[in-house]
C-alpha positions in Angstrom: 80.9 50.3 139.1 80.4 51.4 142.7 77.9 53.9 143.3 78.2 56.1 146.5 75.1 58.2 147.0 75.2 61.1 149.3 73.4 61.1 152.4 71.4 64.1 151.4 69.9 62.2 148.2 69.4 58.7 150.6 67.0 61.2 152.8 65.1 62.7 149.9 64.3 59.4 148.4 63.3 58.2 151.7 61.4 61.4 152.3 59.7 60.8 149.0 58.7 57.3 150.0 57.4 58.4 153.3 55.4 61.3 152.4 53.8 59.2 149.3 52.7 56.4 152.3 51.4 58.8 154.7 49.5 61.2 152.0 47.9 58.5 149.9 48.7 57.8 146.2 46.2 59.3 144.3 44.7 62.7 146.8 47.6 64.4 147.4 48.5 67.2 149.7 50.3 70.3 150.3 52.6 68.5 152.6 53.3 65.8 149.8 54.2 68.5 147.4 56.7 70.4 150.0 58.3 67.3 151.0 59.0 66.5 147.3 59.9 69.7 145.9 62.5 69.9 148.7 64.1 66.7 148.1 64.4 67.6 144.5 66.1 70.9 145.2 68.5 69.2 147.3 69.6 66.7 145.0 69.9 69.7 142.5 72.4 71.4 144.7 73.9 68.5 145.8 74.5 65.9 143.0 75.0 62.4 143.2 79.1 61.6 142.4 79.7 58.3 140.7 83.3 57.3 141.0 85.3 54.9 138.6 88.8 54.1 139.0 89.5 57.2 140.5 87.5 59.5 137.7 84.2 60.9 139.2 81.2 62.3 137.4 78.2 64.6 139.3 74.5 63.0 138.6 71.7 65.2 139.2 69.0 62.4 139.1 65.9 64.4 138.6 64.8 61.7 136.3 64.6 59.6 139.4 61.9 61.8 140.6 60.1 62.1 137.2 58.5 58.5 138.3 57.2 59.1 141.5 55.7 62.6 140.9 54.3 61.5 137.2 52.3 58.3 139.3 51.3 60.4 142.8 50.9 63.6 141.9 48.7 65.0 138.9 50.6 67.0 136.2 49.5 70.0 137.8 51.3 69.4 141.0 54.0 68.0 139.3 54.9 70.9 137.4 54.6 73.1 140.7 57.3 70.9 142.1 59.9 70.4 139.5 59.4 73.9 138.8 59.8 75.3 142.6 62.6 72.9 142.8 64.3 74.3 139.5 64.0 77.7 141.0 65.2 77.3 144.5 68.3 75.4 143.1 68.9 78.4 140.6 68.2 80.8 143.4 70.7 79.1 145.8 73.6 78.7 143.2 75.6 81.6 143.1 77.5 80.6 139.6 74.1 81.0 137.8 73.1 84.5 136.1 69.8 85.4 136.1 69.5 84.2 132.1 70.8 81.1 133.2 68.3 80.6 136.2 65.3 81.7 133.9 66.2 79.3 131.1 67.0 76.1 133.4 63.6 77.1 135.0 61.5 77.2 131.5 63.6 74.1 130.1 62.8 72.0 133.1 59.0 73.1 132.8 59.0 72.4 129.2 60.3 68.9 129.3 58.0 68.0 132.6 55.1 68.9 130.5 56.2 66.9 127.7 56.9 63.6 129.4 53.6 63.8 131.8 52.0 64.0 128.2 53.5 61.4 126.7 53.0 59.2 129.8 49.0 60.2 129.6 49.1 59.5 126.4 50.5 55.9 127.1 47.4 55.0 129.5 49.1 56.3 133.0 46.1 55.4 135.4 47.9 56.2 138.9 45.4 53.7 140.5 47.3 50.7 140.5 51.2 50.1 139.8 51.2 47.9 136.9 53.1 47.0 133.8 51.6 49.4 131.7 51.7 52.5 134.5 55.2 51.6 135.0 56.1 51.5 131.0 54.3 54.7 130.7 56.2 56.7 133.1 59.4 55.1 132.1 58.8 56.4 128.2 57.6 59.6 129.6 61.0 59.8 132.1 62.8 59.1 128.9 60.9 61.8 126.9 61.8 64.6 129.5 65.4 63.4 129.6 65.7 64.0 126.0 64.3 67.2 125.5 66.5 68.2 128.1 69.8 66.9 126.8 68.8 68.5 123.3 67.9 72.0 124.6 71.3 72.0 126.9 73.1 71.1 123.6 71.6 73.5 121.4 72.3 76.4 123.9 75.7 75.1 124.2 76.6 75.2 120.6 75.2 78.5 120.0 77.4 79.9 122.7 80.8 78.1 121.5 79.7 78.8 118.0 80.2 74.9 117.4 78.1 72.5 115.3 75.1 70.7 117.3 75.2 67.2 116.2 78.6 66.8 118.0 77.5 68.2 120.9 74.6 66.6 121.4 76.3 63.2 120.6 79.2 64.0 122.9 78.9 61.2 125.9 75.1 60.2 124.4 76.1 56.7 126.1 76.8 57.8 129.4 73.5 60.0 129.7 71.2 57.3 128.4 72.6 54.9 130.9 72.1 57.5 133.7 68.7 58.2 132.3 67.7 54.6 132.4 69.5 54.0 135.8 67.5 57.1 137.6 64.0 55.8 136.0 64.5 52.1 137.0 65.4 54.0 140.7 62.3 55.5 141.1 60.4 52.9 139.6 62.4 50.4 142.6 61.3 53.2 144.6 57.8 52.5 144.2 57.6 48.6 143.9 59.1 48.7 147.6 56.1 51.0 148.6 53.9 48.5 147.3 55.7 45.6 149.1 56.0 43.7 146.1 59.8 41.6 146.5 59.3 39.3 143.0 59.0 42.5 141.2 61.8 44.4 143.1 63.9 41.3 141.9 62.6 41.3 138.2 63.5 45.0 138.1 66.8 44.8 139.8 67.6 42.5 136.9 67.9 45.4 134.2 69.5 47.4 137.0 72.1 45.5 137.2 72.8 45.2 133.3 72.4 49.0 133.3 75.3 49.0 135.8 77.6 47.1 133.5 76.8 49.3 130.8 77.5 52.3 132.7 80.7 50.9 133.7 81.9 50.2 130.2 80.6 53.9 129.0 82.5 55.0 132.1 85.6 53.4 130.7 85.6 54.8 127.2 84.8 58.0 129.1 88.2 58.0 131.0 90.1 56.8 128.0 88.8 59.7 125.8 89.3 61.9 128.8 93.1 60.6 128.5 93.6 60.6 125.0 92.3 64.5 125.1 94.8 65.1 128.2 97.7 63.5 126.6 97.3 65.5 123.1 97.0 68.9 125.1 99.9 67.6 127.0 101.7 67.0 123.7 100.8 70.6 122.7 102.4 72.1 125.5 105.4 70.4 125.5 105.5 70.9 121.6 105.3 74.8 122.3 108.5 74.3 124.2 111.6 75.2 122.0 114.6 74.6 124.6 115.7 71.4 126.1 115.2 72.5 129.6 112.0 73.6 128.9 110.5 70.3 127.2 111.7 68.4 130.6 109.9 70.8 133.0 106.8 70.8 130.5 107.4 67.1 130.5 107.1 66.5 134.5 104.1 69.2 134.8 102.2 66.9 132.0 103.0 63.7 133.6 102.1 64.9 136.9 98.4 66.6 135.8 97.7 63.3 133.1 98.2 60.8 136.1 96.7 62.4 138.9 100.5 62.1 140.8 101.3 64.1 143.8 105.1 64.3 142.1 107.0 63.9 139.1 110.2 64.3 137.3 112.7 63.7 134.9 115.6 62.2 135.6 118.8 60.7 133.8 118.3 57.0 132.5 120.9 55.6 135.4 119.2 57.2 138.1 117.4 54.7 140.7 113.6 55.2 140.5 111.8 56.9 143.7 110.2 54.8 145.9 106.8 53.7 144.6 107.3 55.7 141.3 106.1 54.7 137.9 108.8 55.0 135.2 109.1 55.4 131.3 111.8 55.6 129.5 112.3 58.8 127.1 115.0 58.0 125.1 118.4 56.5 125.9 119.7 59.5 128.4 116.2 60.3 130.0 113.4 59.0 131.7 110.1 60.5 133.4 108.6 58.9 136.5 105.8 59.8 138.9 105.2 58.9 142.5 102.2 59.5 145.1 99.1 58.0 143.0 96.6 60.8 143.8 93.6 57.9 144.3 96.0 55.8 146.4 96.6 52.4 145.6 99.0 50.6 143.1 99.9 52.0 139.6 97.6 50.3 136.9 98.3 48.8 133.5 96.4 51.9 131.9 98.6 54.6 133.9 102.0 52.9 132.4 100.5 52.9 128.8 99.7 56.5 129.4 102.9 57.3 130.9 104.8 55.3 128.0 103.0 57.3 125.6 103.8 60.8 126.9 107.7 59.7 127.0 107.2 58.5 123.2 105.9 61.9 122.4 108.6 63.7 124.4 111.2 61.6 123.4 110.4 62.9 119.4 110.2 66.5 120.9 113.3 66.2 122.9 114.8 65.4 119.7 113.6 68.5 118.1 114.4 70.4 121.3 118.3 69.5 120.7 118.1 70.2 116.9 116.6 73.6 117.7 119.4 74.5 120.2 122.1 73.3 117.7 120.1 75.4 115.0 120.1 78.6 117.6 123.6 78.1 118.6 124.7 78.0 114.9 122.4 80.7 113.7 123.3 83.1 116.7 127.1 83.2 115.2 125.5 84.5 111.6 125.9 87.9 110.8 122.9 87.4 108.7 119.5 88.0 110.0 117.3 84.4 109.8 113.5 84.4 110.7 111.3 81.3 110.7 107.4 82.0 110.3 104.4 79.7 110.4 102.1 79.4 107.4 100.1 82.7 108.5 103.4 84.8 108.7 103.8 84.8 112.4 107.3 84.8 113.0 108.3 81.6 115.4 111.9 82.3 115.9 114.7 85.1 115.0 118.3 84.8 115.7 120.1 87.6 117.5 121.5 89.0 114.0 117.8 89.8 113.1 116.8 91.5 116.2 119.7 93.7 116.1 119.5 94.4 112.2 115.2 95.2 112.7 115.7 97.1 115.8 113.9 94.7 118.2 114.6 93.7 121.5 115.9 90.2 122.0 113.0 87.4 121.7 110.2 90.2 121.1 110.1 89.5 117.2 108.4 85.9 117.9 104.7 86.5 117.9 105.0 89.4 115.2 103.7 89.3 111.7 106.3 89.1 109.2 104.6 91.5 107.0 105.3 94.2 110.3 109.1 94.5 108.9 108.0 95.4 105.7 108.4 98.7 104.4 105.6 99.9 102.0 107.8 102.6 100.2 107.2 103.6 96.9 108.8 100.7 95.3 106.8 98.5 97.6 103.5 99.8 97.8 101.8 96.3 97.6 104.2 94.7 99.6 101.4 93.9 102.7 97.8 93.0 101.5 95.4 92.8 104.3 98.0 92.4 106.9 100.0 89.7 105.2 103.1 89.6 103.4 102.3 89.1 99.9 105.4 86.7 99.0 103.7 84.4 101.5 101.4 83.3 98.4 104.5 82.3 96.5 106.0 80.1 99.5 103.1 78.4 99.6 103.3 77.4 96.1 106.6 75.7 96.8 108.5 78.8 95.4 111.5 80.5 96.9 111.6 84.0 96.8 114.9 85.9 95.8 115.1 89.7 96.3 118.6 91.4 95.6 117.0 94.7 96.6 114.6 95.1 99.6 113.7 97.2 102.1 112.6 96.2 105.7 111.1 98.5 108.4 113.1 98.7 111.3 111.4 99.3 115.2 112.0 102.4 114.9 110.0 103.4 111.7 113.3 103.7 109.7 114.1 101.9 106.5 117.2 99.3 105.6 118.4 97.9 102.5 118.4 94.3 102.7 119.0 91.1 100.2 115.7 88.7 101.2 115.7 85.5 100.6 112.6 83.0 101.8 112.4 79.4 101.5 109.2 77.1 102.4 109.7 74.3 104.6 107.4 71.4 103.5 105.9 68.4 104.7 104.0 66.0 102.3 103.3 69.1 99.9 101.8 71.3 102.2 104.0 74.3 103.7 104.0 74.2 107.6 106.5 77.2 107.4 109.3 79.5 105.6 113.0 80.4 107.0 113.3 84.0 105.8 117.1 85.0 105.2 118.3 88.7 105.6 121.6 90.4 104.8 122.2 93.9 105.2 123.2 95.6 102.0 123.8 99.3 103.0 127.1 99.8 102.2 126.8 97.8 99.1 124.3 100.2 98.0 126.2 103.4 99.5 129.0 101.5 96.9 126.8 101.4 94.0 125.1 105.1 94.3 128.9 106.2 94.5 129.4 104.3 91.5 126.7 105.4 89.9 127.9 109.0 90.8 130.7 108.7 89.6 130.2 107.4 86.6 128.1 110.0 85.6 129.8 112.9 87.5 133.5 114.7 87.3 135.4 113.5 90.4 137.7 116.6 90.4 134.2 119.0 90.1 131.5 117.2 91.2 129.8 118.3 88.3 127.9 116.1 85.9 130.1 114.3 83.4 129.9 114.5 79.5 127.5 111.3 79.4 125.0 112.6 81.7 124.9 115.7 80.0 124.4 114.4 76.8 121.7 111.8 78.4 119.9 115.2 79.9 120.4 117.1 76.2 118.2 114.3 74.5 115.6 114.1 77.5 115.4 118.2 77.1 115.0 118.0 73.3 112.1 115.2 73.7 110.6 117.3 76.1 110.6 120.4 73.7 109.3 118.2 70.8 106.2 117.9 73.1 105.7 121.0 74.9 107.7 123.6 72.5 110.1 124.9 75.1 113.0 126.3 73.9 116.4 125.1 75.0 120.3 126.7 74.4 123.7 125.0 75.0 126.6 126.8 75.8 130.0 125.3 75.2 133.1 127.2 77.2 136.6 126.5 77.2 139.1 127.9 79.4 141.6 130.3 77.7 144.9 129.6 77.7 144.6 126.9 80.1 147.0 124.5 78.9 149.8 127.5 80.1 148.6 128.0 84.0 148.5 124.0 83.9 151.7 123.4 82.3 153.7 126.2 84.3 151.9 126.4 87.7 151.6 122.6 88.1 148.4 120.4 87.8 147.5 121.0 91.5 146.6 124.6 90.7 144.9 123.6 87.7 142.7 121.5 89.5 142.3 124.6 91.7 141.4 126.8 88.7 139.0 123.9 87.5 137.1 123.6 90.5 136.9 127.3 90.7 135.6 127.7 87.3 132.8 124.8 88.4 131.8 126.6 91.1 131.1 130.0 89.5 129.4 128.5 86.6 126.9 127.0 88.9 126.6 130.4 90.8 125.7 132.1 87.3 123.0 130.0 86.0 119.6 129.2 87.2 118.8 126.0 89.6 117.2 123.9 87.3 120.2 124.6 84.5 122.9 121.8 83.8 126.3 122.4 84.2 128.9 119.6 83.3 132.4 119.2 82.8 132.9 118.2 79.2 136.5 117.0 79.3 139.6 118.9 80.2 139.3 122.4 80.7 135.8 122.4 78.5 132.3 123.0 80.2 128.9 122.9 79.0 126.1 124.2 79.9 122.3 123.4 79.3 119.1 126.1 80.0 116.0 124.8 79.6 112.4 126.5 79.3 114.3 129.8 77.9 111.9 133.2 77.1 113.9 133.6 74.0 117.8 133.9 72.5 118.5 137.2 74.5 118.1 135.0 77.8 121.0 132.7 76.5 123.4 135.4 75.9 122.6 137.3 79.2 123.8 133.7 80.9 126.8 133.9 78.5 127.7 137.6 79.7 127.3 136.4 83.4 129.6 133.8 83.3 132.3 136.3 81.7 132.0 138.3 84.5 131.8 136.3 87.1 135.1 134.7 85.6 137.0 137.6 85.3 137.3 138.1 89.1 140.4 137.5 90.1 141.1 134.1 91.9 143.8 132.7 94.1 145.3 129.2 93.1 148.1 128.0 95.1 149.8 131.0 96.0 149.5 133.2 93.4 146.4 135.3 91.8 145.2 134.7 88.9 142.7 136.5 86.1 140.9 133.9 84.2 138.8 134.4 80.7 137.0 131.9 78.5 135.4 131.6 75.4 132.2 130.3 74.9 129.7 129.6 72.5 126.1 129.6 72.5 123.6 127.9 70.6 120.3 128.4 70.5 118.0 125.4 69.8 115.5 125.5 66.8 112.4 123.0 65.9 114.1 119.9 64.9 117.5 120.1 65.9 119.3 117.2 67.2 121.4 117.1 70.5 124.2 116.2 68.8 123.7 119.3 66.4 123.1 121.8 69.0 126.5 120.9 70.7 128.4 121.1 67.2 127.0 124.3 66.8 127.7 125.6 70.3 131.4 124.2 69.9 131.9 125.7 66.6 130.6 129.1 67.9 133.3 128.8 70.9 136.1 128.3 68.5 134.7 131.2 66.5 135.0 133.1 70.0 139.0 132.0 70.6 139.5 133.0 66.9 138.1 136.3 67.6 140.4 137.1 70.6 138.8 135.1 73.5 137.2 136.0 76.4 133.9 136.7 74.6 131.1 134.8 73.9 129.9 134.1 70.2 126.2 133.0 69.2 126.4 129.9 66.4 125.4 130.8 63.2 122.3 129.8 61.1 124.7 127.9 59.0 126.8 126.2 61.8 126.2 123.0 60.4 127.5 124.0 56.9 130.4 125.1 58.6 130.8 122.0 60.7 130.5 120.4 57.5 133.0 122.8 55.8 135.5 121.8 58.5 134.9 118.5 58.0 135.6 118.8 54.5 138.6 120.7 54.8 140.1 118.1 57.1 139.7 115.6 54.4 141.3 117.8 52.1 144.4 118.6 54.2 144.9 114.7 54.8 144.9 114.3 51.2 147.1 117.7 50.8 149.9 116.1 52.9 150.5 113.1 50.2 149.4 114.9 47.4 152.0 117.7 47.2 149.7 120.6 48.2 152.2 121.8 50.8 155.1 123.7 50.5 157.5 125.7 52.3 158.2 129.4 52.7 161.2 130.9 54.7 161.9 133.9 56.1 165.3 134.9 56.7 167.3 135.4 60.1 169.9 138.1 60.0 172.7 139.4 61.9 171.4 142.8 63.7 174.7 144.9 63.0 175.7 143.4 59.5 172.5 142.2 57.8 174.4 139.3 57.1 172.3 136.1 56.6 172.4 133.8 59.6 169.8 131.2 58.6 166.0 130.9 57.6 162.8 129.7 59.2 160.6 127.3 57.5 156.9 128.1 57.5 154.8 125.7 55.8 152.2 126.9 53.2 148.9 124.7 51.7 148.4 125.5 48.0 144.5 124.6 48.1 143.6 123.9 44.8 140.0 126.0 45.0 141.2 128.5 47.7 144.7 129.3 46.6 147.8 129.8 48.8 146.2 129.1 53.1 148.9 130.4 55.6 149.3 128.5 58.9 146.2 130.1 61.1 144.1 128.6 58.1 144.9 125.4 59.2 147.4 124.5 61.5 144.5 124.9 64.5 142.4 122.3 62.4 145.9 119.9 62.2 146.3 120.3 65.8 143.0 119.1 66.6 142.6 116.0 64.5 146.3 115.0 65.2 147.0 115.8 61.5 149.9 117.7 62.7 152.2 114.6 63.4 152.3 113.8 59.5 152.2 117.3 58.6 155.3 118.4 61.2 157.4 115.6 59.7 157.0 116.5 56.4 157.8 120.0 57.1 161.1 118.8 59.3 161.9 116.3 56.4 161.7 119.0 53.5 163.2 121.6 55.6 165.9 119.7 55.9 166.8 118.6 52.6 166.6 122.3 51.6 169.3 123.0 54.0 171.7 120.3 52.9 171.1 121.5 49.1 171.6 125.5 50.0 174.5 124.3 51.9 175.9 122.6 48.9 175.1 125.4 47.0 177.0 127.9 49.3 180.1 126.2 50.5 181.9 127.7 53.6 178.2 129.3 54.5 177.1 128.1 57.9 173.6 129.1 58.1 171.2 127.2 59.7 167.7 126.0 59.3 165.1 126.7 61.8 162.0 124.3 61.7 158.9 125.0 64.6 157.6 121.8 66.6 154.2 120.9 67.7 153.7 120.3 71.4 152.5 117.0 69.9 155.8 116.3 68.4 157.4 117.4 71.2 155.8 114.7 73.3 156.6 111.9 71.4 159.1 109.7 73.1 160.8 108.8 70.0 161.7 112.5 69.0 165.0 112.1 69.4 165.3 108.7 67.1 162.8 110.3 64.4 165.5 113.4 64.3 168.6 111.4 64.1 167.1 109.2 61.4 166.0 112.2 59.5 169.2 113.8 59.3 171.0 110.4 58.2 168.8 110.1 55.6 169.3 113.4 54.1 173.0 114.1 55.0 172.6 117.2 56.7 175.1 118.1 59.8 173.1 118.2 62.8 174.5 121.7 63.8 172.6 123.0 60.6 169.1 122.6 62.2 167.7 124.7 64.8 164.4 122.8 66.1 162.1 125.9 67.8 159.9 124.8 70.7 157.3 127.4 72.2 157.7 128.4 75.8 154.5 126.8 76.9 155.4 123.5 76.2 159.1 123.9 77.4 157.6 125.1 80.6 155.1 122.0 81.1 156.6 119.0 82.6 160.3 120.2 83.3 161.6 117.1 83.9 160.2 115.5 81.0 161.3 118.7 78.9 164.6 118.4 80.4 165.1 114.6 79.2 163.6 115.2 75.9 166.3 118.4 75.0 169.1 116.6 76.5 168.5 113.9 74.2 168.2 116.4 71.1 171.0 118.2 72.6 173.4 115.2 72.4 172.6 114.9 68.5 174.3 118.2 68.0 171.1 119.9 66.7 170.5 123.7 68.1 167.7 124.3 70.4 165.4 127.8 70.8 162.5 128.9 73.1 160.1 130.6 70.5 157.7 133.6 72.0 159.8 133.7 75.4 158.2 136.2 77.6 154.6 135.0 77.0 154.0 132.2 79.5 154.7 132.0 83.5 158.2 130.9 83.5 161.0 132.5 85.1 163.9 134.0 83.4 166.0 131.8 85.7 164.6 128.5 83.9 166.9 129.4 81.1 169.8 128.1 82.7 168.0 125.0 83.4 167.4 123.8 79.9 170.4 123.2 77.3 169.3 126.0 74.8 170.8 127.9 72.4 168.6 130.6 71.2 166.1 132.6 72.7 163.4 134.1 70.4 161.6 137.3 71.8 158.0 137.6 71.2 156.7 140.0 69.0 154.0 141.5 71.7 157.4 142.7 73.3 159.3 143.9 70.1 156.2 146.1 69.0 156.3 148.4 72.4 160.2 149.4 71.5 160.6 153.1 70.9 157.4 153.8 72.7 157.0 151.5 75.9 159.9 151.8 78.1 158.7 148.7 80.4 159.0 146.4 77.0 162.6 148.1 76.3 163.3 146.6 80.0 161.9 143.3 79.4 164.1 142.9 76.1 166.9 144.3 78.0 166.6 142.0 80.6 166.2 139.1 78.4 169.1 140.0 75.9 171.3 140.6 79.1 170.6 137.0 80.8 170.8 135.0 77.5 174.4 136.7 76.7 174.8 135.6 80.4 174.5 132.0 79.5 175.9 132.2 76.6 172.5 131.7 74.4 172.0 134.2 71.2 168.8 136.6 70.9 166.5 136.5 68.1 163.9 139.5 68.1 160.8 138.6 66.0 158.3 140.5 64.2 160.7 143.6 63.6 158.6 145.9 61.6 159.9 149.3 61.8 163.6 150.9 61.3 163.1 152.3 65.4 162.7 148.7 66.7 165.6 147.7 64.8 167.9 150.8 65.7 166.9 149.9 69.6 167.5 146.3 69.3 171.0 147.1 67.8 171.4 149.7 70.8 170.5 146.6 73.6 172.7 144.2 71.8 170.6 141.6 70.1 172.4 139.1 68.1 170.0 138.3 65.7 166.8 140.1 63.7 163.9 139.0 61.5 160.5 140.2 60.2 158.6 142.1 57.9 161.0 145.1 57.6 163.5 142.8 56.3 161.8 140.2 54.5 158.4 138.5 54.0 158.5 134.7 54.2 159.0 133.6 50.4 160.1 130.7 48.3 164.0 130.2 48.7 164.3 130.7 45.1 163.3 134.4 45.2 165.1 135.0 48.9 168.1 133.7 47.3 167.6 136.1 44.3 167.1 139.0 46.7 170.3 138.2 48.9 172.8 137.8 46.0 176.4 135.9 46.2 177.1 138.0 49.6 174.4 136.9 51.3 173.8 140.1 52.8 170.5 142.2 52.8 170.5 146.1 52.1 169.8 148.3 55.3 166.0 149.1 55.6 165.2 152.7 54.6 164.9 155.7 57.6 166.9 152.8 59.8 169.9 154.9 60.1 172.1 152.1 59.5 174.8 151.3 56.8 175.1 147.6 56.1 178.4 146.9 54.6 176.9 146.0 50.9 174.0 148.3 50.2 171.7 147.3 47.2 168.3 147.6 46.4 165.9 145.0 47.8 163.1 142.8 46.7 162.8 141.1 50.1 160.2 144.1 51.5 157.0 143.1 49.1 
């Protein structure tokens, strides 16, 4: 070890010896006090710098003064000198606060008193410097040093919040060597003053030994400092994520660690700088330093230190290259990728994550992952104590997958994402986590749209049948708890099929949308209006004051829909039939809906454009309807159906032209039922198809038998086709097979189709009519004039007969408008080669006016009611001519009493 003492320290020691000689050892003087105090203050302000291999440590050497002070002065003067020196040094130092200065002075005085007490207890005489006195002052000095070090360690541990023991033991070897050396220096000063060369040589032996011990301690201290510096440098390099950042930090760390004037990271093949120390980082790079701060050549320790730094940097450089590759890959991803440490602090975020979460590039790093979580009503517990709640699962090694999650953007808005978080583990411990975010906003919007479409009608936007039934069920459940009253309104648009078929589906859609809008406007905000299907709508009324409120709502709906509406280029006046069912205690949702449905059909049968309230026995009526359906199915195969025939006569001669076959049901309990009592049920249930086929087969067979019985008479048989029969794509084949089976000529069969059916799908209608016409079957349009069709439609279809509806015939003789309409139909039919049949002739005046207008054929109760064929044949007689009706003023050729007008 090379010890270099500052000039001030040498001067202070010399002054101490001189003052001791001049003043004498025992008596003391104020001059000695002042001299020792000044020397001690100087050594405190200007410490001795001990240098070992470029490393320096400042030593104040207060211990060296303790020996001469304790031997030369008494206890009180010694404490005065040391206290004065500590106070002067604290006052002269600008870096020391008042509190620190007071602490230093107090600590010095206390430790000095303890050391002097120890020396006195060991027999310090202060008369002659012998072995006993030397031992006493040395032990007292060690006590002085130990108390000072303990007090300083205690203050440091309290200030830093660290443990006391490690602070006290840190550098203990170096401090102990310094204490012994300083105390030995004080003893040497006293021996030199008494001119004892042999004693000086004897005392120099431990000093030399201590010098070697101090040198070893300094080497350990230097190595420890280098290790700590190396560790800190590695931490700084590790904090840099890019390759360039690692290179820059490596060069800076090498310069600081080796106290070099310059350092750089170069390619491995680059020639080294003159006088540089180099170490290979990896196969491509090397780090080198030059301009050694302490001068001289680089040592083996320097090379080892630089090589260790290069090895550490090599691994970190590989990680940096991997990071840059990862950053390149993640930057091109459309998904957001975040990385966080075990505490949930974001350590990496790709550009997609920055953009997705609304943060500026690079600003997400350092944020808590919990800051991006949106604690809305679904995720109120997502953040606990500032930490993302799912971190606990990640620490347990679990992967978190959340298909539906909400994160908070920088501006506070919410974003729907699918989130996957996976832990990054080393040796079973989580060292971080990777979080992937995929924006599912469009998917969620599509899901909401699909849900809306599933439960709402696409045309009107109203709730669908399923959603209505669900709300009805919930309403009935609430009613069971709170006793509230509900009602269901079942609505059907009157004659909507006629509008849809004649004016087109676009107009029909406009009508349905208008109906939906007016329904919503006619009910309360909390009521549910739904499109139940087709032209049927339902309304759920909740929390009613009573049944009167439900009927009042039905009346408002009727009034709102009576206002004309414009659909396409036409003005249409609508009407609806409404069934009202008020819930009673215990009513099931399906029962309530069925009751409203039955009431709606009651409104239709009562004349439409009105509402009917469900009867108290609605359930019984529903069951009766089901029973009637079952009985009708049985009737078709059990022979309970029969045909009655109404004659069609030539208007001017009364001669038989043909028959119209009309079905009757001879019910075993209810008696003879007309079509009005069961045909609607047959249409609703689909039984009209087997029933219609039975009617067609029986009518054709009767027509053939009639013709066989009356050869030469070309009478025809008219049979009505239902809408469902006419829509059958195999209708032509069925009719052809029927005619072949019974052996009837096609010209003997007249198929009647209502005007609303004919005007539905004109192209399809034309194709079906043409197929039937090719068979030779005659075709008739029934109820002509009741729909929205134009007279010009007649020339488009291959029709043979036009049947004028009874509603126009009723006005003949009284209503000029009806007369003009009937006349126009007769003229147009004659112009295109068609026959006309007037239905519902009931008065002689109607018959006479039809004859005057040139109507071809007539039928009605004035002439004959529908009846079994045997009765009709008896009334006709062999000439097949009916007598002229009474009061008609018309003489038919073969007048005789008639039994037909029953």
